N, C-alpha and C positions, 0 to 999 in steps of 0.2 A: 199282377196281382193275377191273371190267369195260371202263374205256373206254381203259385203259390197253393192254389185252388185245386189246381190238377193233382198235388202232394197228397195232402191232405184227405183228399177222395179215396187216394190209391191205397194210404195205410189204411184209412176205415174197412176196407175192403179186405182190404191184405185180411185184418184179425175180423172178419165178421163172419157170422156163419151160416150153415146151409139155409136158414130161412131167409136170413134176409137177401141169398144172391138170389131168391127167387120171388123179392118185394117188386111191388113197381118203383121205390125208391131207385133200387140197385138196376134196372132197367134204364129209369130217368138219367140218373148217375153217371150211364155209359151213353146215355144220347145226345146230353148237352154238357159233360162235364168229364168226357172220357180223353180227350186229348188237351191241347195246348190252342191247336186248331178252333175246336169247339166251344171249348171255355172262352176264347176270347170274342167268340162270334156269339155267345152266350152273353157276358157279360152287353156286350155293344146292343144287341136287344133289348138287357133292362133298363139301360139307360135311354133311350131312343124309342120307345114304346112297342118295339116288337115284340115283347113277351112283357108280364106278369112278373118284376120282379120279386114276389114272392113266394110264386111259382120254384126259383131255384134258391132260393132263404131255403123249403121245406129239403129241397135236397144238399143244403149244404149241412141241414140242422145236425145230421147223425154223426156229421164228420168233428162234432164241438164246439166250444161254445167260442175255440178263436179266430173259426173261422165262420162263424156266424157274426162275433165283431169284425173284421176285414171287411165281411160283404157290408157290415151298414155300412162304412168305413168310405167303401169304394162308393157306394150310391148316393152318400151323402159329401163329399168331394166334389165328384162329381156335375149331381147336380147343383152345387152353390160355389163351386166353383172354375171347373170348365167352363160348363154351361155361359157362366153371366163375362168371363172371358172375350168366349167364343163372340158370344152378344154384343157386349163391346165392340169388338173389332169389325165385325157387322155394322153396328151400328156409327160407332167413326168413317168407315168405308164411305158408306153412304153418304155422312153430314156433308164428308168433303169433296162427294161428289154433286151436292144440291151446293156447295157454296159456287157461288159466279165467278168466273173470272177476269182478268183485269177490263175488260173491253167490256167488257157486260156492267159492269160494279160500273167505270163511265159512263154508259149510255143509260142505265140505272137513275143515274148522278144529273145527268144533260133532261132525264124527264124531268127526274120530282123538281129539279130548280126553275122546268118550263110551267110545271103546272102552279108550284109557288107564284112565278112571276103572273100569271094569269089566274088567277084568288087575289094578288096583289092587284093588279090592275083593276078586276070588278072590284072590288072594294072604295078601293083610293078614285071610282068614275060615281062614286055615291057621296062624295062629297063635290064635286064638282052640281054648286047650284045655277049655277046659270047656264050649262053644260058647252062652254067652247071648247071644252079636250086640255084646257090649262084649269092651274090651281095657284093660290093668292095662297099670303101668310090667314089673311080672316076665314078662307076655306077651309085649312088645312086645320085651324086651332077649336072653329065651333064643331066641327067634326069629330076630329077624333076624341074631342071629352062625350062625344056621345057612347053609352055603356055598348051595344052594339057593335060599335065600330070599331069599339075598344078591345071587346072580345074578339072579335074578328081579329084584329091584326098579333094579337097575342099566342090566336094558334096556330099564327104562322111565325114564333117565337120571333115579333117583333114588340118593342117595349119602346112607346116612344111616349117618355113622361115630360117633355118639355117640348111642346110640340112645334112652340112657335122659334125657340131656338133651335129644334131639330129645320125648320122653314128657311130661316133667317142662314143660317148655314149655307144653304142647298142654293140658297138664293146670292150667294158671299160670292161661289165658287162658282156657278153656272153663268151671272151677273146679269139677272133679269128676275126682276119681280112676279111675274107670272109663268109659270113653269106646267111644262105641258107631263100627262100623268103616266106617259111610258119611261117618261128621263127619271120621275120621282121614284117610278117603281124600279128601278133596274136600282138607284144610289141604295133603295131602303133595302134592298135585298144587300145589296155587298154592306152596309152598318147592319146586318143580322147576327147573330151570339154577340158572345163573348171577346174581349183581343186576344189574343196568343201572345203569345214568346216573340213569335219571328215581326206580331205588329209592334208591340211595346219598342221592340230591337231595331225598329224601322223607324219607328219614332225619335228613339233617343240621337242615331244617326241623324236625322233630319236638320235635329235641333241643332244638335254639336255644327251641323253646317251651316244653317243662319247663321250661328252665335259667330261661327268664324265670319260668313261674309260681309256681318255686323262690323267687327274689327276692322277690318281693312274697309271696311266704308267709313268709317272714323277714321283710318290715318289716313286715307286719302282724302279727307277734305279737311284736314287739321286739326280734329277733336283729338281729347286725351283717353287712348284704350281700357279698358280694362285694366289690365297690368298696370298702366302707366298712374289707374287711380288708386290701387291697392298700394304702390308704391310712395304715393304723395302719403295715401291714410297712416300708413303705417314710419313715413319719416316723421309726421306729425304729430304720432303719438311719441316715438322717443326721444322730439324734442319736449315735449309735456311732462316724459317723464324723470329726465334730466333734470328740466327746471325742478322739479320737486321733489325732486334728491340737494339739489343747490338749497334751497329753503331748509 
């Protein structure tokens, strides 16, 4: 752009008359557009607030419409393209610096989990009617059905739709009808959220292992396994089909 403007101004000055050479426009052209270096500085000043771009436009206007159009394009291009790109680079760099690293992320997750643990413990303590520090199925069932308790659990991402079954599951796992509040809070946080693909795959593997163990147990005690039962059913079906054909 600077080289183009210098060429246009030089052509205008060579073709201009004596009266133009003594005007303020000519002196301004010499000062701001007299060389490539001074023109580059003037263009930089126009786009960074060092000088009003209208003053440079007045100096370029006598050089013709092409110079005016090129200068307008330069201002628009720099304002809407270059500045936006530079702003995006700086903003992206700032966002990258603000993003916590791995250690900070782990620390924040531990802190958030501890806060949820404390909040959930406080909520469960409101269900402890007898103040024993433990909960039973009656206390959990009656307490979760209260609107304020249910809303508080929902705010933590805990959705207990069937509290009786929920407590029964914990009681069967822990082997006790009276479970202390911190234990219930810890197990509740483990069940928070939806099941992931890893959870489902792990459940499928455990189910397969359990089925295999049952098959081995059936064989050990002399009972027909699932495979034998299926073969027996298939044999009976073939016999019935053959008898139907004979009829």
